[in-house]
MITOR-657628 format. One line per field, with one value per residue: residue number from 1; x, y, z of N, C-alpha, C in turn. Coordinates in steps of 0.02 Angstrom, whole numbers. Layout:
N
k: (NUM / ...)
npx: (X / ...)
npy: (Y / ...)
npz: (Z / ...)
capx: (X / ...)
capy: (Y / ...)
capz: (Z / ...)
cpx: (X / ...)
cpy: (Y / ...)
cpz: (Z / ...)
//
This chain:
262
k: (1 / 2 / 3 / 4 / 5 / 6 / 7 / 8 / 9 / 10 / 11 / 12 / 13 / 14 / 15 / 16 / 17 / 18 / 19 / 20 / 21 / 22 / 23 / 24 / 25 / 26 / 27 / 28 / 29 / 30 / 31 / 32 / 33 / 34 / 35 / 36 / 37 / 38 / 39 / 40 / 41 / 42 / 43 / 44 / 45 / 46 / 47 / 48 / 49 / 50 / 51 / 52 / 53 / 54 / 55 / 56 / 57 / 58 / 59 / 60 / 61 / 62 / 63 / 64 / 65 / 66 / 67 / 68 / 69 / 70 / 71 / 72 / 73 / 74 / 75 / 76 / 77 / 78 / 79 / 80 / 81 / 82 / 83 / 84 / 85 / 86 / 87 / 88 / 89 / 90 / 91 / 92 / 93 / 94 / 95 / 96 / 97 / 98 / 99 / 100 / 101 / 102 / 103 / 104 / 105 / 106 / 107 / 108 / 109 / 110 / 111 / 112 / 113 / 114 / 115 / 116 / 117 / 118 / 119 / 120 / 121 / 122 / 123 / 124 / 125 / 126 / 127 / 128 / 129 / 130 / 131 / 132 / 133 / 134 / 135 / 136 / 137 / 138 / 139 / 140 / 141 / 142 / 143 / 144 / 145 / 146 / 147 / 148 / 149 / 150 / 151 / 152 / 153 / 154 / 155 / 156 / 157 / 158 / 159 / 160 / 161 / 162 / 163 / 164 / 165 / 166 / 167 / 168 / 169 / 170 / 171 / 172 / 173 / 174 / 175 / 176 / 177 / 178 / 179 / 180 / 181 / 182 / 183 / 184 / 185 / 186 / 187 / 188 / 189 / 190 / 191 / 192 / 193 / 194 / 195 / 196 / 197 / 198 / 199 / 200 / 201 / 202 / 203 / 204 / 205 / 206 / 207 / 208 / 209 / 210 / 211 / 212 / 213 / 214 / 215 / 216 / 217 / 218 / 219 / 220 / 221 / 222 / 223 / 224 / 225 / 226 / 227 / 228 / 229 / 230 / 231 / 232 / 233 / 234 / 235 / 236 / 237 / 238 / 239 / 240 / 241 / 242 / 243 / 244 / 245 / 246 / 247 / 248 / 249 / 250 / 251 / 252 / 253 / 254 / 255 / 256 / 257 / 258 / 259 / 260 / 261 / 262)
npx: (42 / 21 / -20 / -87 / -210 / -251 / -222 / -57 / 53 / 191 / 301 / 216 / 210 / 253 / 257 / 424 / 471 / 476 / 391 / 476 / 501 / 411 / 374 / 291 / 207 / 131 / 154 / 290 / 450 / 434 / 498 / 551 / 672 / 820 / 983 / 1112 / 1256 / 1378 / 1501 / 1658 / 1754 / 1913 / 1999 / 2140 / 2140 / 2182 / 2226 / 2147 / 2219 / 2263 / 2372 / 2461 / 2499 / 2576 / 2488 / 2488 / 2389 / 2297 / 2185 / 2022 / 1860 / 1691 / 1509 / 1365 / 1194 / 1048 / 891 / 854 / 968 / 1143 / 1292 / 1459 / 1609 / 1777 / 1907 / 2039 / 2153 / 2160 / 2194 / 2298 / 2455 / 2456 / 2501 / 2439 / 2462 / 2461 / 2304 / 2253 / 2172 / 2121 / 2168 / 2176 / 2140 / 1970 / 1846 / 1715 / 1549 / 1426 / 1251 / 1087 / 932 / 773 / 627 / 495 / 466 / 467 / 615 / 756 / 909 / 1080 / 1250 / 1407 / 1571 / 1742 / 1898 / 2075 / 2240 / 2419 / 2527 / 2684 / 2750 / 2707 / 2584 / 2412 / 2278 / 2102 / 1935 / 1756 / 1614 / 1441 / 1303 / 1131 / 969 / 795 / 708 / 581 / 402 / 278 / 168 / -1 / -145 / -241 / -174 / -127 / -26 / 134 / 239 / 392 / 544 / 700 / 853 / 972 / 1108 / 1284 / 1416 / 1539 / 1711 / 1851 / 1899 / 2041 / 2188 / 2272 / 2397 / 2452 / 2440 / 2454 / 2383 / 2223 / 2097 / 1962 / 1832 / 1707 / 1545 / 1452 / 1299 / 1234 / 1121 / 1089 / 981 / 882 / 990 / 1050 / 1124 / 1064 / 1050 / 1034 / 931 / 839 / 775 / 648 / 505 / 429 / 299 / 191 / 133 / 53 / 19 / -58 / -219 / -243 / -140 / -6 / 135 / 308 / 417 / 456 / 524 / 586 / 634 / 727 / 677 / 679 / 609 / 473 / 352 / 222 / 139 / 125 / 78 / 3 / 82 / 153 / 231 / 375 / 509 / 662 / 784 / 954 / 1089 / 1190 / 1144 / 1088 / 967 / 888 / 801 / 669 / 579 / 439 / 352 / 178 / 173 / 267 / 398 / 565 / 603 / 683 / 812 / 911 / 1040 / 1006 / 1036 / 990 / 921 / 950 / 906 / 786 / 766 / 638 / 608 / 532 / 404 / 256)
npy: (-60 / 114 / 204 / 221 / 154 / 29 / 1 / 9 / -59 / -34 / -169 / -258 / -411 / -484 / -627 / -673 / -551 / -402 / -254 / -109 / 26 / 170 / 305 / 456 / 605 / 666 / 606 / 595 / 519 / 362 / 248 / 88 / 81 / 146 / 203 / 185 / 242 / 184 / 258 / 243 / 319 / 348 / 381 / 427 / 460 / 565 / 481 / 427 / 491 / 603 / 599 / 540 / 423 / 358 / 247 / 93 / 33 / -119 / -208 / -199 / -232 / -297 / -305 / -290 / -274 / -306 / -310 / -477 / -515 / -537 / -458 / -478 / -377 / -326 / -223 / -235 / -259 / -138 / -43 / -92 / -73 / 64 / 211 / 304 / 460 / 539 / 615 / 626 / 592 / 457 / 461 / 388 / 263 / 278 / 220 / 143 / 81 / 22 / 5 / -60 / -6 / -66 / 19 / -12 / -107 / -138 / -135 / -179 / -98 / -115 / -77 / -133 / -107 / -152 / -108 / -127 / -91 / -69 / -8 / 86 / 25 / -102 / -138 / -183 / -90 / -57 / -33 / -10 / 28 / 59 / 76 / 106 / 96 / 109 / 67 / 92 / 81 / 144 / 43 / 11 / 106 / 15 / -87 / -136 / -27 / -67 / -71 / 16 / -71 / -92 / -26 / -133 / -193 / -195 / -283 / -187 / -163 / -194 / -55 / 38 / 25 / 159 / 145 / 40 / 55 / 184 / 224 / 273 / 223 / 276 / 227 / 282 / 275 / 329 / 348 / 388 / 453 / 498 / 622 / 708 / 787 / 824 / 774 / 658 / 593 / 418 / 392 / 485 / 455 / 469 / 374 / 300 / 405 / 364 / 209 / 164 / 179 / 317 / 317 / 336 / 426 / 470 / 363 / 381 / 304 / 138 / 26 / -134 / -275 / -419 / -566 / -702 / -868 / -987 / -950 / -927 / -845 / -712 / -699 / -614 / -562 / -680 / -826 / -926 / -1042 / -962 / -898 / -954 / -863 / -777 / -850 / -828 / -758 / -729 / -584 / -502 / -356 / -275 / -126 / -72 / -23 / -96 / -56 / -85 / -106 / -171 / -285 / -401 / -506 / -559 / -554 / -630 / -518 / -404 / -237 / -181 / -48 / 34 / 144 / 273 / 227 / 189)
npz: (0 / -38 / 51 / 218 / 209 / 243 / 400 / 467 / 588 / 694 / 713 / 650 / 561 / 409 / 329 / 323 / 360 / 459 / 506 / 552 / 543 / 491 / 380 / 356 / 294 / 392 / 520 / 525 / 555 / 621 / 727 / 786 / 847 / 929 / 902 / 1011 / 1102 / 1208 / 1304 / 1377 / 1500 / 1578 / 1728 / 1826 / 1983 / 2127 / 2278 / 2434 / 2531 / 2474 / 2390 / 2243 / 2111 / 1964 / 1851 / 1771 / 1650 / 1642 / 1626 / 1556 / 1557 / 1537 / 1541 / 1437 / 1463 / 1382 / 1407 / 1418 / 1358 / 1361 / 1331 / 1320 / 1337 / 1299 / 1322 / 1348 / 1268 / 1202 / 1299 / 1374 / 1451 / 1439 / 1523 / 1654 / 1721 / 1886 / 1926 / 1794 / 1635 / 1528 / 1359 / 1244 / 1119 / 1073 / 1184 / 1148 / 1131 / 1027 / 1026 / 988 / 1034 / 1072 / 1072 / 1085 / 1176 / 1350 / 1436 / 1535 / 1541 / 1557 / 1589 / 1638 / 1698 / 1726 / 1789 / 1796 / 1858 / 1876 / 2000 / 2011 / 2115 / 2108 / 2156 / 2139 / 2078 / 2068 / 2000 / 1979 / 1873 / 1849 / 1742 / 1728 / 1656 / 1610 / 1463 / 1337 / 1306 / 1420 / 1522 / 1463 / 1524 / 1571 / 1629 / 1790 / 1886 / 1934 / 2078 / 2069 / 2039 / 2123 / 2060 / 1980 / 2077 / 2102 / 2175 / 2250 / 2204 / 2314 / 2415 / 2373 / 2472 / 2540 / 2596 / 2532 / 2395 / 2274 / 2165 / 2101 / 2018 / 1910 / 1824 / 1707 / 1640 / 1503 / 1419 / 1262 / 1138 / 968 / 919 / 815 / 774 / 892 / 1051 / 1168 / 1334 / 1377 / 1465 / 1433 / 1316 / 1197 / 1175 / 1025 / 973 / 899 / 858 / 762 / 592 / 525 / 453 / 278 / 251 / 144 / 119 / 133 / 160 / 207 / 323 / 342 / 441 / 411 / 475 / 458 / 447 / 429 / 369 / 248 / 107 / 148 / 283 / 414 / 564 / 577 / 642 / 661 / 623 / 646 / 533 / 529 / 602 / 488 / 382 / 217 / 105 / -54 / -84 / -161 / -184 / -245 / -296 / -310 / -439 / -499 / -477 / -428 / -264 / -174 / -199 / -176 / -101 / 62 / 233 / 389 / 507 / 436 / 394 / 285 / 186 / 111 / -11 / -113 / -134 / -221)
capx: (0 / 58 / -44 / -108 / -281 / -256 / -174 / 4 / 78 / 259 / 308 / 178 / 255 / 227 / 304 / 487 / 493 / 438 / 393 / 509 / 501 / 372 / 382 / 241 / 211 / 96 / 183 / 362 / 483 / 415 / 544 / 556 / 740 / 867 / 1053 / 1143 / 1328 / 1408 / 1570 / 1692 / 1811 / 1954 / 2037 / 2182 / 2130 / 2221 / 2197 / 2111 / 2263 / 2280 / 2432 / 2447 / 2554 / 2558 / 2456 / 2493 / 2325 / 2305 / 2123 / 1958 / 1810 / 1625 / 1451 / 1306 / 1132 / 991 / 839 / 881 / 1029 / 1205 / 1345 / 1522 / 1657 / 1845 / 1950 / 2105 / 2206 / 2164 / 2221 / 2353 / 2520 / 2449 / 2516 / 2404 / 2493 / 2412 / 2256 / 2247 / 2121 / 2141 / 2154 / 2197 / 2088 / 1904 / 1817 / 1645 / 1509 / 1363 / 1197 / 1022 / 882 / 704 / 587 / 425 / 458 / 498 / 673 / 808 / 973 / 1134 / 1318 / 1453 / 1640 / 1790 / 1965 / 2131 / 2305 / 2474 / 2566 / 2757 / 2773 / 2684 / 2519 / 2356 / 2220 / 2046 / 1872 / 1701 / 1559 / 1381 / 1250 / 1068 / 909 / 740 / 684 / 519 / 340 / 245 / 111 / -65 / -179 / -281 / -131 / -111 / 42 / 173 / 289 / 457 / 595 / 763 / 903 / 1020 / 1168 / 1343 / 1461 / 1597 / 1778 / 1879 / 1929 / 2115 / 2220 / 2324 / 2463 / 2477 / 2439 / 2443 / 2340 / 2151 / 2063 / 1891 / 1798 / 1641 / 1508 / 1400 / 1260 / 1204 / 1089 / 1083 / 911 / 869 / 1051 / 1077 / 1137 / 1025 / 1070 / 989 / 871 / 793 / 751 / 576 / 478 / 390 / 233 / 139 / 151 / 6 / 22 / -124 / -255 / -250 / -82 / 43 / 196 / 368 / 467 / 443 / 584 / 572 / 693 / 719 / 680 / 682 / 548 / 443 / 284 / 211 / 79 / 122 / 35 / 15 / 103 / 172 / 287 / 405 / 579 / 703 / 844 / 1015 / 1132 / 1236 / 1108 / 1065 / 918 / 879 / 736 / 649 / 517 / 416 / 294 / 118 / 188 / 321 / 464 / 605 / 620 / 736 / 828 / 979 / 1050 / 988 / 1052 / 945 / 936 / 959 / 850 / 772 / 735 / 600 / 592 / 502 / 344 / 202)
capy: (0 / 177 / 243 / 177 / 139 / -27 / 27 / -27 / -49 / -56 / -238 / -304 / -457 / -511 / -680 / -672 / -481 / -367 / -182 / -78 / 99 / 199 / 378 / 491 / 678 / 688 / 579 / 596 / 455 / 323 / 191 / 46 / 77 / 201 / 184 / 215 / 231 / 186 / 281 / 232 / 362 / 324 / 433 / 408 / 515 / 563 / 433 / 454 / 532 / 663 / 591 / 501 / 391 / 334 / 181 / 59 / -1 / -190 / -242 / -162 / -276 / -289 / -335 / -251 / -312 / -280 / -356 / -542 / -528 / -514 / -451 / -461 / -339 / -328 / -172 / -243 / -250 / -67 / 0 / -124 / -40 / 137 / 238 / 366 / 497 / 561 / 667 / 631 / 549 / 418 / 495 / 343 / 239 / 287 / 159 / 153 / 22 / 40 / -42 / -40 / -14 / -72 / 62 / -34 / -154 / -115 / -178 / -152 / -92 / -103 / -91 / -133 / -113 / -164 / -86 / -139 / -63 / -84 / 51 / 74 / -20 / -170 / -151 / -182 / -50 / -74 / 0 / -28 / 76 / 28 / 122 / 69 / 134 / 70 / 94 / 63 / 115 / 130 / -2 / 44 / 120 / -41 / -133 / -106 / -3 / -103 / -31 / 10 / -113 / -58 / -37 / -186 / -170 / -236 / -279 / -145 / -190 / -168 / 11 / 34 / 47 / 209 / 125 / -12 / 76 / 255 / 241 / 270 / 225 / 294 / 222 / 313 / 255 / 375 / 323 / 443 / 439 / 555 / 634 / 774 / 826 / 836 / 715 / 647 / 535 / 364 / 393 / 535 / 434 / 474 / 317 / 321 / 428 / 329 / 144 / 149 / 225 / 348 / 298 / 383 / 470 / 439 / 338 / 395 / 253 / 82 / -14 / -200 / -315 / -489 / -608 / -773 / -903 / -1031 / -929 / -913 / -808 / -647 / -706 / -561 / -585 / -750 / -850 / -985 / -1052 / -909 / -917 / -952 / -805 / -789 / -880 / -776 / -774 / -675 / -553 / -452 / -322 / -229 / -84 / -88 / -4 / -141 / -27 / -127 / -71 / -210 / -342 / -421 / -557 / -528 / -594 / -621 / -458 / -347 / -191 / -166 / 18 / 39 / 213 / 281 / 186 / 221)
capz: (0 / -39 / 107 / 273 / 202 / 289 / 449 / 484 / 656 / 707 / 733 / 607 / 526 / 347 / 311 / 359 / 370 / 511 / 499 / 609 / 533 / 437 / 373 / 315 / 301 / 452 / 581 / 522 / 561 / 680 / 726 / 846 / 873 / 937 / 906 / 1070 / 1109 / 1274 / 1304 / 1442 / 1513 / 1632 / 1763 / 1883 / 2031 / 2188 / 2323 / 2492 / 2573 / 2436 / 2349 / 2184 / 2077 / 1897 / 1849 / 1707 / 1641 / 1622 / 1607 / 1554 / 1528 / 1567 / 1509 / 1420 / 1469 / 1345 / 1426 / 1438 / 1320 / 1393 / 1281 / 1353 / 1299 / 1327 / 1293 / 1379 / 1218 / 1183 / 1352 / 1409 / 1447 / 1442 / 1590 / 1673 / 1775 / 1937 / 1909 / 1721 / 1606 / 1470 / 1296 / 1190 / 1074 / 1104 / 1213 / 1132 / 1116 / 995 / 1036 / 962 / 1088 / 1048 / 1115 / 1087 / 1231 / 1412 / 1451 / 1578 / 1507 / 1605 / 1568 / 1694 / 1676 / 1779 / 1767 / 1842 / 1839 / 1922 / 2019 / 2004 / 2169 / 2095 / 2185 / 2092 / 2097 / 2025 / 2016 / 1935 / 1864 / 1821 / 1718 / 1722 / 1640 / 1581 / 1401 / 1311 / 1320 / 1484 / 1514 / 1453 / 1587 / 1594 / 1667 / 1855 / 1893 / 1984 / 2113 / 2035 / 2071 / 2132 / 2007 / 1998 / 2112 / 2092 / 2232 / 2231 / 2216 / 2376 / 2412 / 2377 / 2535 / 2521 / 2620 / 2488 / 2325 / 2268 / 2108 / 2116 / 1953 / 1909 / 1760 / 1704 / 1581 / 1480 / 1362 / 1225 / 1074 / 924 / 906 / 785 / 770 / 959 / 1091 / 1229 / 1373 / 1361 / 1507 / 1406 / 1251 / 1189 / 1137 / 967 / 994 / 861 / 831 / 709 / 536 / 520 / 392 / 223 / 242 / 100 / 149 / 94 / 173 / 252 / 336 / 370 / 460 / 392 / 535 / 441 / 467 / 379 / 352 / 177 / 88 / 183 / 341 / 464 / 631 / 573 / 683 / 629 / 637 / 620 / 496 / 568 / 591 / 434 / 326 / 172 / 54 / -103 / -74 / -210 / -164 / -296 / -279 / -350 / -508 / -518 / -465 / -383 / -201 / -142 / -241 / -159 / -51 / 126 / 292 / 446 / 546 / 392 / 387 / 215 / 181 / 49 / -27 / -179 / -136 / -260)
cpx: (44 / 32 / -65 / -183 / -298 / -201 / -116 / 24 / 151 / 257 / 260 / 227 / 219 / 277 / 365 / 511 / 446 / 447 / 423 / 512 / 450 / 380 / 325 / 243 / 179 / 131 / 259 / 390 / 462 / 455 / 541 / 621 / 773 / 937 / 1086 / 1217 / 1348 / 1481 / 1600 / 1751 / 1848 / 1994 / 2079 / 2181 / 2182 / 2187 / 2168 / 2155 / 2291 / 2344 / 2414 / 2509 / 2530 / 2528 / 2462 / 2431 / 2337 / 2241 / 2064 / 1908 / 1744 / 1571 / 1399 / 1246 / 1077 / 933 / 869 / 946 / 1090 / 1260 / 1410 / 1566 / 1724 / 1889 / 2022 / 2161 / 2215 / 2200 / 2283 / 2420 / 2516 / 2460 / 2479 / 2442 / 2440 / 2369 / 2253 / 2193 / 2150 / 2121 / 2176 / 2139 / 2020 / 1874 / 1741 / 1612 / 1442 / 1312 / 1134 / 970 / 812 / 659 / 515 / 413 / 494 / 556 / 722 / 875 / 1027 / 1201 / 1363 / 1524 / 1687 / 1860 / 2017 / 2195 / 2356 / 2513 / 2641 / 2784 / 2748 / 2617 / 2464 / 2301 / 2165 / 1984 / 1820 / 1656 / 1502 / 1331 / 1188 / 1012 / 858 / 717 / 619 / 459 / 314 / 187 / 47 / -101 / -219 / -241 / -114 / -39 / 77 / 224 / 356 / 505 / 660 / 810 / 950 / 1082 / 1224 / 1389 / 1523 / 1662 / 1805 / 1910 / 2004 / 2141 / 2276 / 2393 / 2493 / 2482 / 2422 / 2398 / 2267 / 2113 / 1989 / 1864 / 1730 / 1609 / 1455 / 1365 / 1225 / 1172 / 1086 / 1010 / 902 / 931 / 1083 / 1086 / 1092 / 1057 / 1016 / 927 / 822 / 766 / 675 / 552 / 440 / 320 / 177 / 166 / 105 / 13 / -48 / -155 / -256 / -191 / -31 / 107 / 255 / 422 / 439 / 507 / 562 / 638 / 678 / 730 / 692 / 617 / 519 / 373 / 279 / 149 / 69 / 74 / 53 / 32 / 123 / 229 / 314 / 477 / 621 / 763 / 905 / 1055 / 1184 / 1203 / 1080 / 1014 / 915 / 808 / 726 / 582 / 500 / 358 / 235 / 129 / 248 / 390 / 501 / 625 / 676 / 749 / 900 / 980 / 1043 / 1001 / 1002 / 968 / 947 / 896 / 844 / 734 / 703 / 579 / 564 / 440 / 289 / 133)
cpy: (63 / 224 / 193 / 164 / 75 / -16 / -21 / -11 / -71 / -126 / -285 / -347 / -487 / -564 / -676 / -602 / -446 / -292 / -150 / -1 / 116 / 274 / 404 / 565 / 703 / 668 / 580 / 526 / 421 / 258 / 153 / 57 / 145 / 171 / 221 / 198 / 237 / 207 / 274 / 280 / 335 / 381 / 402 / 466 / 512 / 515 / 467 / 496 / 591 / 658 / 548 / 471 / 369 / 264 / 154 / 16 / -73 / -220 / -193 / -207 / -265 / -323 / -281 / -296 / -275 / -326 / -421 / -559 / -498 / -515 / -432 / -417 / -338 / -278 / -179 / -232 / -177 / -24 / -28 / -88 / 36 / 160 / 303 / 398 / 519 / 618 / 680 / 582 / 513 / 454 / 453 / 324 / 247 / 220 / 165 / 87 / 45 / -15 / -15 / -57 / -15 / -34 / 40 / -87 / -125 / -163 / -140 / -154 / -76 / -118 / -84 / -142 / -117 / -149 / -105 / -107 / -81 / -20 / 35 / 27 / -91 / -187 / -143 / -137 / -63 / -34 / -24 / 32 / 39 / 82 / 81 / 116 / 87 / 104 / 60 / 101 / 97 / 83 / 38 / 55 / 61 / -92 / -102 / -86 / -41 / -57 / -40 / -33 / -73 / -73 / -93 / -157 / -219 / -228 / -239 / -182 / -160 / -99 / 6 / 60 / 95 / 190 / 72 / 10 / 150 / 273 / 231 / 278 / 240 / 284 / 256 / 296 / 307 / 344 / 381 / 417 / 504 / 563 / 704 / 817 / 842 / 772 / 715 / 591 / 482 / 362 / 447 / 517 / 437 / 414 / 342 / 343 / 392 / 263 / 123 / 202 / 251 / 334 / 354 / 428 / 436 / 420 / 354 / 342 / 200 / 44 / -79 / -232 / -387 / -534 / -682 / -806 / -944 / -1012 / -911 / -869 / -744 / -648 / -652 / -592 / -659 / -765 / -912 / -990 / -996 / -936 / -913 / -889 / -821 / -821 / -824 / -802 / -716 / -649 / -499 / -423 / -271 / -188 / -104 / -72 / -44 / -107 / -71 / -85 / -106 / -271 / -363 / -477 / -525 / -577 / -580 / -562 / -396 / -303 / -171 / -101 / 24 / 111 / 216 / 238 / 223 / 195)
cpz: (0 / 14 / 161 / 270 / 239 / 340 / 462 / 555 / 658 / 736 / 696 / 569 / 467 / 323 / 355 / 376 / 419 / 503 / 561 / 603 / 479 / 439 / 331 / 333 / 365 / 516 / 582 / 526 / 627 / 678 / 792 / 883 / 883 / 938 / 963 / 1072 / 1182 / 1267 / 1374 / 1447 / 1575 / 1663 / 1818 / 1932 / 2087 / 2236 / 2385 / 2538 / 2534 / 2396 / 2289 / 2154 / 2008 / 1902 / 1778 / 1698 / 1616 / 1594 / 1608 / 1518 / 1563 / 1526 / 1493 / 1427 / 1433 / 1357 / 1452 / 1402 / 1355 / 1341 / 1317 / 1307 / 1336 / 1289 / 1319 / 1328 / 1198 / 1235 / 1385 / 1396 / 1447 / 1514 / 1600 / 1731 / 1826 / 1911 / 1833 / 1697 / 1545 / 1406 / 1236 / 1145 / 1108 / 1125 / 1206 / 1114 / 1088 / 1005 / 1003 / 1015 / 1056 / 1096 / 1121 / 1141 / 1293 / 1428 / 1495 / 1541 / 1558 / 1573 / 1629 / 1667 / 1736 / 1752 / 1819 / 1813 / 1892 / 1936 / 2010 / 2058 / 2160 / 2125 / 2133 / 2120 / 2046 / 2045 / 1965 / 1925 / 1831 / 1802 / 1705 / 1704 / 1608 / 1517 / 1381 / 1333 / 1389 / 1472 / 1502 / 1519 / 1614 / 1633 / 1734 / 1859 / 1949 / 2017 / 2078 / 2074 / 2076 / 2075 / 2029 / 2030 / 2098 / 2151 / 2213 / 2244 / 2281 / 2366 / 2419 / 2444 / 2517 / 2546 / 2574 / 2415 / 2320 / 2209 / 2127 / 2051 / 1960 / 1838 / 1763 / 1637 / 1566 / 1421 / 1328 / 1160 / 1035 / 906 / 878 / 781 / 836 / 997 / 1153 / 1268 / 1366 / 1406 / 1486 / 1337 / 1249 / 1148 / 1075 / 987 / 959 / 837 / 775 / 654 / 522 / 452 / 341 / 210 / 197 / 137 / 104 / 106 / 221 / 261 / 369 / 391 / 442 / 453 / 519 / 463 / 411 / 358 / 278 / 169 / 127 / 243 / 393 / 531 / 631 / 621 / 649 / 647 / 606 / 582 / 542 / 552 / 538 / 373 / 283 / 123 / 5 / -97 / -128 / -188 / -219 / -270 / -323 / -424 / -535 / -518 / -415 / -322 / -164 / -184 / -229 / -109 / 18 / 183 / 348 / 489 / 503 / 390 / 314 / 211 / 112 / 40 / -98 / -189 / -174 / -239)
//
């Protein structure tokens, strides 16, 4: 359809493809997703007695939690051997992690990181940081509101003893998204205001994600066995006027942007 004469909803599924973005002149861009970037900064602060020493970085690793999905990361190779002088920050290879957040479901998002270094005297100093926020739409009013749960906590690493080590590492995690040319923190992400494409409004773009599956005949909301990661199929999509909108080998998880819809 070149308009929403038959209403479309984000997450509608047609065969092996699922609608994730629609664009029209009235509602603008409505997307399930936001691309977010976690940035980790490192600082070697003065210790609790007000003195400091250089620190040779050794390990930087952690986990990203997207709902029930856990993604480990390890920047140890990027930072290993870098020496931070007292009261300085790391300015080497950017420590960034890109994630895609689905805003149409309520999910807990958390990233935790752990850093270690060695002082000139051979003592190990370490620290952690954790960032947590909830993304997604609020429950409809018909669903009883539940009391908020506490943010996940992580057992802190032991506080460095100033008599044993002079370095005091401080990792810090920031999450940002690009929105309308400006940066927002991830706890300020605005969910899609419209998940339904308004009836009768011309569509300028539809984006589908290839999910895989064994459904045929464009069955709405079909479910089926998903294609294996890395498995590719050839997908051809034509408009009503037989204009080619998509015609290429497509891997599971690929977003197919359809423009020039007639």
